[in-house]
ROSE-4610 file (N, C-alpha, C; in Angstrom, 1 decimal, always signed):
// ROSE-4610
residu = [M/M/M/D/D/D/I/I/I/R/R/R/V/V/V/P/P/P/V/V/V/S/S/S/L/L/L/L/L/L/F/F/F/A/A/A/V/V/V/L/L/L/G/G/G/A/A/A/L/L/L/L/L/L/A/A/A/G/G/G/F/F/F/G/G/G/L/L/L/T/T/T/T/T/T/A/A/A/S/S/S/S/S/S/P/P/P/M/M/M/Y/Y/Y/E/E/E/R/R/R/H/H/H/S/S/S/L/L/L/G/G/G/I/I/I/N/N/N/L/L/L/N/N/N/L/L/L/W/W/W/S/S/S/G/G/G/L/L/L/G/G/G/M/M/M/L/L/L/A/A/A/F/F/F/A/A/A/G/G/G/V/V/V/L/L/L/F/F/F/W/W/W/L/L/L/A/A/A/R/R/R/R/R/R/G/G/G/A/A/A/R/R/R/V/V/V/Q/Q/Q/A/A/A/A/A/A/G/G/G/S/S/S/D/D/D/R/R/R/E/E/E/Q/Q/Q/T/T/T/S/S/S/R/R/R/P/P/P/S/S/S/R/R/R/R/R/R/E/E/E/A/A/A/G/G/G/V/V/V/G/G/G]
num = [1/1/1/2/2/2/3/3/3/4/4/4/5/5/5/6/6/6/7/7/7/8/8/8/9/9/9/10/10/10/11/11/11/12/12/12/13/13/13/14/14/14/15/15/15/16/16/16/17/17/17/18/18/18/19/19/19/20/20/20/21/21/21/22/22/22/23/23/23/24/24/24/25/25/25/26/26/26/27/27/27/28/28/28/29/29/29/30/30/30/31/31/31/32/32/32/33/33/33/34/34/34/35/35/35/36/36/36/37/37/37/38/38/38/39/39/39/40/40/40/41/41/41/42/42/42/43/43/43/44/44/44/45/45/45/46/46/46/47/47/47/48/48/48/49/49/49/50/50/50/51/51/51/52/52/52/53/53/53/54/54/54/55/55/55/56/56/56/57/57/57/58/58/58/59/59/59/60/60/60/61/61/61/62/62/62/63/63/63/64/64/64/65/65/65/66/66/66/67/67/67/68/68/68/69/69/69/70/70/70/71/71/71/72/72/72/73/73/73/74/74/74/75/75/75/76/76/76/77/77/77/78/78/78/79/79/79/80/80/80/81/81/81/82/82/82/83/83/83/84/84/84/85/85/85/86/86/86]
x = [-89.0/-90.1/-89.5/-90.1/-89.7/-90.1/-89.2/-89.4/-90.6/-90.9/-91.9/-93.3/-93.5/-94.8/-95.2/-94.4/-94.8/-94.9/-94.0/-94.0/-95.3/-95.7/-96.9/-98.1/-98.1/-99.2/-99.3/-98.1/-98.1/-98.6/-98.2/-98.8/-100.3/-100.7/-102.2/-103.0/-102.5/-103.2/-103.3/-102.1/-102.0/-102.8/-102.7/-103.5/-105.0/-105.4/-106.9/-107.3/-106.5/-106.9/-107.0/-106.0/-106.0/-107.1/-107.4/-108.5/-109.8/-109.9/-111.2/-111.4/-110.3/-110.5/-110.8/-110.2/-110.6/-112.0/-112.5/-113.9/-114.9/-114.6/-115.5/-115.4/-114.4/-114.3/-114.3/-115.0/-115.0/-115.7/-116.6/-117.3/-116.8/-115.6/-115.1/-114.5/-114.7/-114.2/-112.7/-112.1/-110.6/-110.0/-110.5/-109.9/-110.0/-111.1/-111.2/-110.1/-109.8/-108.9/-107.4/-107.1/-105.6/-105.1/-106.0/-105.5/-106.2/-106.7/-107.3/-108.5/-109.2/-110.4/-110.1/-108.8/-108.5/-108.4/-109.1/-109.1/-107.8/-106.7/-105.4/-105.4/-106.2/-106.2/-106.7/-107.7/-108.3/-107.3/-106.8/-105.9/-104.6/-104.1/-102.8/-103.1/-104.2/-104.6/-104.7/-105.4/-105.5/-104.2/-103.3/-102.0/-101.2/-101.3/-100.6/-101.2/-102.5/-103.1/-102.7/-102.5/-102.0/-100.6/-99.8/-98.4/-98.3/-99.1/-99.1/-99.5/-100.5/-100.9/-99.7/-99.0/-97.9/-96.8/-96.5/-95.4/-95.8/-97.0/-97.4/-97.4/-97.8/-97.8/-96.3/-95.4/-94.0/-93.4/-93.8/-93.3/-93.8/-95.1/-95.6/-95.0/-94.8/-94.2/-92.7/-92.0/-90.6/-90.5/-91.5/-91.4/-91.7/-92.6/-92.8/-91.6/-91.0/-89.8/-88.7/-88.5/-87.4/-87.7/-88.9/-89.3/-89.1/-89.5/-89.4/-87.9/-87.1/-85.6/-85.0/-85.3/-84.7/-85.2/-86.4/-86.9/-86.1/-85.9/-85.3/-83.8/-83.2/-81.8/-81.6/-82.5/-82.4/-82.6/-83.5/-83.7/-82.7/-82.1/-81.1/-79.7/-79.3/-78.0/-77.8/-76.8/-76.6/-75.8/-76.0/-75.3/-73.8/-73.0/-71.6/-71.2/-71.9/-71.7/-72.0/-73.1/-73.5/-72.5/-72.0/-71.0/-69.6/-69.4/-68.1/-67.1/-67.6/-66.7/-66.6/-65.4/-65.2/-65.4]
y = [-105.1/-105.5/-105.8/-105.3/-105.5/-106.9/-107.6/-108.9/-109.0/-107.8/-107.8/-108.0/-107.7/-107.8/-109.3/-110.1/-111.5/-112.3/-111.9/-112.5/-112.1/-110.9/-110.4/-111.1/-111.3/-112.1/-113.5/-114.1/-115.5/-115.6/-114.7/-114.6/-114.4/-113.5/-113.2/-114.4/-115.1/-116.3/-117.4/-117.7/-118.7/-118.3/-117.0/-116.5/-116.6/-116.3/-116.4/-117.8/-118.7/-120.1/-120.6/-120.2/-120.7/-120.0/-118.8/-118.1/-118.7/-119.0/-119.6/-121.0/-121.8/-123.1/-122.9/-121.9/-121.6/-121.2/-120.4/-120.0/-121.2/-122.1/-123.2/-124.3/-124.3/-125.3/-124.7/-123.6/-122.8/-123.6/-124.4/-125.1/-126.6/-126.8/-128.2/-128.5/-129.7/-130.1/-130.2/-130.2/-130.2/-129.1/-127.9/-126.8/-126.9/-127.6/-127.8/-128.7/-129.8/-130.8/-130.3/-129.7/-129.5/-128.1/-127.1/-125.7/-124.8/-125.4/-124.7/-123.9/-124.3/-123.6/-122.4/-122.2/-121.1/-121.6/-120.9/-121.3/-120.8/-121.6/-121.2/-121.0/-121.8/-121.6/-120.2/-119.8/-118.5/-117.3/-117.4/-116.3/-116.3/-117.5/-117.5/-117.0/-117.3/-116.8/-115.3/-114.8/-113.3/-112.6/-113.2/-112.7/-112.6/-113.7/-113.8/-112.7/-112.5/-111.5/-110.1/-109.8/-108.5/-108.3/-109.4/-109.3/-109.0/-109.7/-109.5/-108.0/-107.5/-106.1/-105.1/-105.3/-104.4/-104.6/-105.8/-106.0/-105.3/-105.5/-104.8/-103.3/-102.8/-101.3/-100.8/-101.6/-101.2/-101.2/-102.2/-102.3/-101.1/-100.8/-99.6/-98.3/-98.2/-97.0/-96.9/-98.0/-98.0/-97.6/-98.1/-97.8/-96.3/-95.7/-94.3/-93.4/-93.8/-93.1/-93.2/-94.4/-94.6/-93.8/-93.7/-93.0/-91.5/-91.0/-89.6/-89.2/-90.1/-89.9/-89.8/-90.7/-90.6/-89.4/-88.9/-87.7/-86.5/-86.5/-85.4/-85.3/-86.5/-86.6/-86.1/-86.4/-86.0/-84.5/-83.9/-82.5/-81.6/-82.1/-81.3/-81.4/-82.5/-82.7/-82.1/-81.2/-80.6/-81.6/-81.5/-82.4/-82.1/-83.0/-82.8/-81.5/-81.3/-80.1/-78.8/-78.8/-77.6/-77.4/-78.4/-78.3/-77.9/-78.0/-77.6/-78.7/-80.0/-81.1/-81.7/-82.0/-82.8/-82.0]
z = [+55.9/+56.8/+58.2/+59.2/+60.6/+61.0/+61.7/+62.2/+63.2/+63.8/+64.9/+64.3/+63.0/+62.4/+62.3/+61.6/+61.5/+62.8/+63.8/+65.1/+65.8/+65.7/+66.4/+65.7/+64.4/+63.8/+64.2/+64.4/+64.9/+66.3/+67.2/+68.6/+68.6/+67.7/+67.6/+67.2/+66.2/+65.7/+66.8/+67.4/+68.4/+69.7/+70.0/+71.2/+71.0/+69.8/+69.4/+69.5/+69.0/+69.1/+70.5/+71.3/+72.7/+73.5/+73.3/+74.0/+73.6/+72.3/+71.8/+72.4/+72.5/+73.2/+74.7/+75.3/+76.7/+76.9/+75.9/+76.0/+75.8/+74.9/+74.6/+75.7/+76.4/+77.5/+78.9/+79.0/+80.2/+81.4/+81.1/+82.1/+82.3/+81.8/+81.9/+83.3/+83.8/+85.1/+85.1/+83.9/+83.8/+84.6/+84.6/+85.3/+86.8/+87.3/+88.7/+89.2/+88.5/+88.9/+88.8/+87.7/+87.4/+87.6/+87.6/+87.7/+88.7/+89.8/+90.9/+90.4/+89.4/+88.9/+88.0/+87.6/+86.7/+85.3/+84.4/+83.0/+82.4/+82.5/+82.0/+80.5/+79.8/+78.3/+77.9/+78.6/+78.3/+78.7/+79.9/+80.3/+79.5/+79.2/+78.4/+77.0/+76.4/+75.1/+75.1/+76.1/+76.2/+76.4/+77.2/+77.4/+76.1/+75.3/+74.0/+73.0/+73.1/+72.3/+72.7/+74.0/+74.4/+74.0/+74.1/+73.7/+72.2/+71.4/+70.0/+69.7/+70.4/+70.2/+70.5/+71.6/+71.9/+70.9/+70.5/+69.5/+68.2/+67.7/+66.5/+66.6/+67.7/+67.9/+67.9/+68.5/+68.5/+67.1/+66.3/+64.9/+64.1/+64.2/+63.5/+64.0/+65.2/+65.8/+65.3/+65.3/+64.8/+63.3/+62.6/+61.1/+60.9/+61.7/+61.6/+62.0/+63.1/+63.6/+62.6/+62.0/+61.0/+59.8/+59.3/+58.1/+58.4/+59.5/+59.9/+60.0/+60.5/+60.6/+59.3/+58.4/+57.0/+56.3/+56.4/+55.8/+56.3/+57.6/+58.3/+57.8/+57.7/+57.3/+55.9/+55.0/+53.6/+53.4/+54.2/+54.1/+54.8/+55.8/+56.6/+56.1/+55.4/+55.0/+53.6/+53.5/+52.1/+51.3/+50.0/+49.1/+49.1/+48.5/+48.5/+47.7/+46.7/+45.8/+46.6/+47.3/+48.1/+49.2/+49.8/+50.9/+50.4/+49.1/+48.6/+48.7/+48.8/+48.9/+47.5/+47.1/+45.8/+44.7]
């Protein structure tokens, strides 16, 4: 298993929680006082979700490339007996 899969799931869960909190507190005066009116929880959560998506896509893409490479290697490499070695 590629390490990118569980890491992307971790970022997806935390990003969803953070974005959900940002959505539920969108009209809070907290954002006016501390972050110049920008809902940092929402935007950080969405950024984490985007990062999780890219990481998961890279993990799936890497698994396909690795599988295709091992298939190609098995079909193109002759066995030792066919090559006359040993």
